[in-house]
C-alpha positions in Angstrom: -3.2 13.5 -22.7 -1.0 16.1 -24.7 1.0 15.3 -27.4 3.4 15.7 -25.1 3.2 14.2 -22.2 2.5 11.4 -23.6 6.0 11.3 -25.4 7.7 11.8 -21.4 5.5 8.8 -20.4 6.1 6.8 -23.7 10.3 7.3 -22.8 9.9 6.3 -19.3 9.9 3.5 -20.1 11.8 0.1 -21.1 12.5 -1.1 -23.9 10.3 -4.3 -24.0 7.8 -2.2 -22.4 7.5 0.0 -25.1 7.9 -3.9 -27.3 4.6 -4.7 -26.3 2.4 -2.2 -26.3 4.2 -1.9 -30.5 2.4 -5.5 -30.8 -0.8 -4.5 -28.5 -1.2 -1.5 -31.3 -0.4 -3.3 -33.7 -3.2 -5.9 -33.4 -5.9 -3.7 -32.6 -4.6 -1.2 -35.6 -5.5 -4.9 -37.2 -8.4 -5.9 -35.5 -10.6 -2.4 -36.3 -9.6 -3.0 -40.0 -11.0 -6.0 -40.0 -14.4 -5.0 -38.3 -14.2 -1.9 -41.6 -14.4 -4.0 -43.7 -17.3 -6.1 -42.0 -19.0 -3.1 -42.7 -19.6 -1.9 -39.0 -19.5 2.0 -38.3 -17.9 2.5 -35.1 -14.0 1.9 -36.1 -14.0 4.2 -38.2 -12.8 6.7 -35.4 -10.8 4.6 -34.2 -8.8 4.0 -35.9 -6.2 7.1 -36.6 -6.1 7.7 -32.5 -4.1 4.4 -32.3 -2.4 4.0 -35.7 -0.5 8.3 -34.5 0.7 6.5 -31.2 1.9 3.2 -33.2 4.4 5.7 -34.4 5.2 8.3 -31.7 5.8 4.6 -29.4 8.3 3.6 -33.0 10.1 6.6 -32.9 10.4 6.5 -29.0 12.1 2.7 -29.5 14.2 5.2 -32.1 15.7 7.2 -30.1 16.8 4.4 -28.4 18.3 3.0 -31.0 16.3 0.2 -30.8 15.3 -1.5 -34.4 11.4 -2.5 -34.4 
């Protein structure tokens, strides 16, 4: 999915759905960070897309005037 399509989909979600997605992505990033610290190599490639999606969701929340 392209970034513009993803942003359109995110903008269509409710604030509560966006907050839930932020919590889920934060949890996934945390778990991958722990895996990386334990030496599991495959977690490295998954971190960047998750962090970018997290930033996009937080941006959409900011556009809606919500601080999270």
